[in-house]
C-alpha positions in Angstrom: 0.0 0.0 0.0 1.2 3.3 -1.0 1.3 5.8 2.0 1.6 9.5 1.0 4.3 11.4 2.7 3.4 14.2 5.0 6.6 16.0 4.5 7.1 18.8 1.8 8.8 17.8 -1.5 12.5 18.8 -1.7 12.9 22.5 -2.1 9.2 23.0 -1.2 8.4 24.8 2.0 4.6 25.1 3.2 3.3 27.9 5.1 3.0 25.7 8.1 6.7 24.9 8.1 7.5 28.6 7.5 5.3 29.7 10.4 6.8 26.9 12.7 10.3 27.9 11.8 9.3 31.6 12.6 8.0 30.7 16.1 4.3 31.0 15.1 1.8 28.8 16.9 -0.7 27.9 14.1 -3.6 27.1 16.4 -3.5 30.8 17.7 -3.6 32.0 14.1 -7.0 30.2 13.6 -8.5 31.0 17.1 -12.1 32.1 17.3 -11.1 35.7 17.1 -8.9 35.2 14.2 -11.5 33.4 12.2 -13.1 36.7 11.2 -12.9 38.4 7.9 -10.5 41.2 8.4 -9.9 42.1 4.8 -11.6 45.7 5.3 -8.3 46.5 7.2 -6.1 45.9 4.0 -6.3 49.8 3.5 -2.8 51.0 4.5 -4.1 53.5 6.9 -6.2 51.1 8.8 -3.4 48.3 8.7 -1.4 50.4 11.3 -4.0 49.8 14.0 -2.0 48.1 16.8 -4.4 45.0 16.9 -4.4 44.6 13.1 -0.6 45.2 12.9 0.0 42.4 15.5 -2.2 40.0 13.4 -0.3 40.9 10.3 3.0 40.5 12.0 2.1 36.9 13.0 0.5 35.8 9.8 3.1 37.3 7.4 5.6 34.9 8.7 3.9 32.2 6.6 4.4 34.2 3.4 7.2 33.8 0.9 10.2 35.9 1.4 9.2 38.5 -1.2 5.7 39.1 0.0 6.9 39.1 3.7 9.5 41.7 2.9 7.1 43.9 1.2 4.4 43.8 4.0 7.0 44.2 6.7 8.7 47.1 5.2 5.5 49.2 4.8 3.2 48.1 7.6 5.5 47.0 10.3 8.7 49.0 9.7 6.9 52.2 8.6 8.5 52.7 5.1 6.5 54.5 2.6 5.1 53.1 -0.7 7.1 55.9 -2.3 10.2 55.0 -0.5 9.9 51.3 -1.6 9.1 52.4 -5.1 12.3 54.4 -5.3 14.4 51.6 -4.0 12.9 49.0 -6.4 12.2 51.1 -9.5 8.6 50.3 -9.3 5.6 52.6 -9.8 4.4 53.9 -6.3 0.8 53.1 -7.4 1.8 49.5 -8.2 3.6 49.2 -4.8 0.4 50.2 -3.1 -1.7 47.9 -5.1 0.7 45.0 -4.3 0.6 45.7 -0.6 -3.2 45.9 -0.5 -3.4 42.7 -2.5 -1.2 40.8 -0.1 -2.9 42.3 3.0 -6.4 41.2 1.7 -4.9 37.6 1.3 -3.2 37.7 4.7 -6.3 39.0 6.6 -8.7 36.5 5.1 -10.3 33.7 7.0 -9.0 31.2 4.4 -5.2 32.2 5.0 -5.5 31.8 8.7 -7.4 28.4 8.5 -4.8 27.0 5.9 -2.0 28.1 8.1 -3.5 26.3 11.1 -4.7 23.2 9.6 -2.9 22.4 6.3 -0.6 19.9 8.1 -3.6 17.6 8.9 -4.4 17.2 5.1 -3.1 15.1 2.3 0.0 16.3 0.6 -1.9 17.3 -2.5 -4.6 19.4 -0.6 -1.8 21.0 1.4 0.1 22.0 -1.8 -3.2 23.5 -3.2 -3.9 25.4 -0.1 -0.4 26.7 0.0 -0.3 27.8 -3.5 -3.8 29.4 -3.7 -4.5 30.8 -0.2 -0.9 31.5 1.1 0.9 32.3 -2.2 -2.0 33.9 -3.9 -1.8 32.0 -7.2 -5.0 31.6 -9.3 -6.3 28.2 -10.0 -4.8 27.9 -13.3 -1.5 29.3 -12.0 -1.5 26.7 -9.1 -2.2 24.0 -11.5 0.6 24.9 -13.8 3.1 25.2 -10.9 2.0 22.1 -9.0 1.5 19.9 -12.1 -2.0 19.0 -10.8 -5.0 18.9 -13.2 -7.2 22.0 -13.0 -10.2 20.2 -11.9 -8.1 18.8 -9.1 -7.0 22.2 -7.9 -10.6 23.5 -8.1 -12.0 20.6 -6.0 -9.4 21.1 -3.3 -9.8 24.8 -3.4 -13.6 24.5 -2.9 -13.2 21.9 -0.1 -10.8 24.2 1.8 -13.1 27.2 1.4 -16.0 25.2 2.6 -14.1 24.0 5.7 -12.8 27.5 6.4 -16.3 28.8 6.3 -17.6 26.0 8.5 -14.8 26.8 11.0 -15.6 30.5 10.9 -19.3 29.9 11.7 -18.5 27.3 14.4 -16.2 29.8 16.0 -18.9 32.6 15.9 -21.4 30.1 17.5 -18.9 29.1 20.2 -18.3 32.8 21.1 -22.1 33.3 21.3 -22.3 30.3 23.7 -19.4 31.5 25.7 -15.7 30.9 26.4 -16.2 27.3 27.8 -18.0 26.1 24.6 -16.2 23.1 23.0 -14.8 23.8 19.5 -16.1 20.5 18.2 -15.4 18.9 14.9 -12.2 18.1 13.0 -10.8 20.5 10.6 -9.3 18.0 8.3 -10.8 16.7 5.0 -14.5 16.9 4.8 -16.6 13.9 3.2 -16.5 15.4 -0.2 -12.8 16.0 0.2 -12.1 12.5 1.5 -14.1 10.9 -1.5 -12.2 13.1 -4.0 -8.9 12.2 -2.4 -9.5 8.4 -2.5 -10.5 8.6 -6.2 -7.6 10.8 -7.2 -4.9 9.7 -4.9 -4.6 13.2 -3.5 
């Protein structure tokens, strides 16, 4: 029987491994408070709020080096988009757009969910979650980079999105019930996802 490895392929570093190496505790990234859609704070003026800045500081450790450096320079170190543009030879407006795009990804429920739970999944689902929700690739871009059929990427993407939404709703319900409410459930593959994995060897 073939047993799929749970370790990343050579040269491939998942968000979970990046976060672990940086000292991030993934479960805290997906706490009840974290499983909120915070993308409205992707505006650079609002991203400097101390609470949001701390969330960004923790989550951006899971990003690839280029995205992490961009966010850290502007949001955490206080550099301006004009300064970064001058250093890199880019257009200032392009720098602002890039930062907002990264922040919208970092502050999403799906990003927090993938960082916290991807090591529970099959290798293929973990790679799709990494490519789409952490690195920000499109479905086609992820399929091309990972060498996975587009329909497979789409299936995993849908399953992860559904699990993240269920976890968000469960967290909201737990908060309404009070701090002692059990989290319940398992954030691994759902029924549809397990059936897909068994059929496709994912």
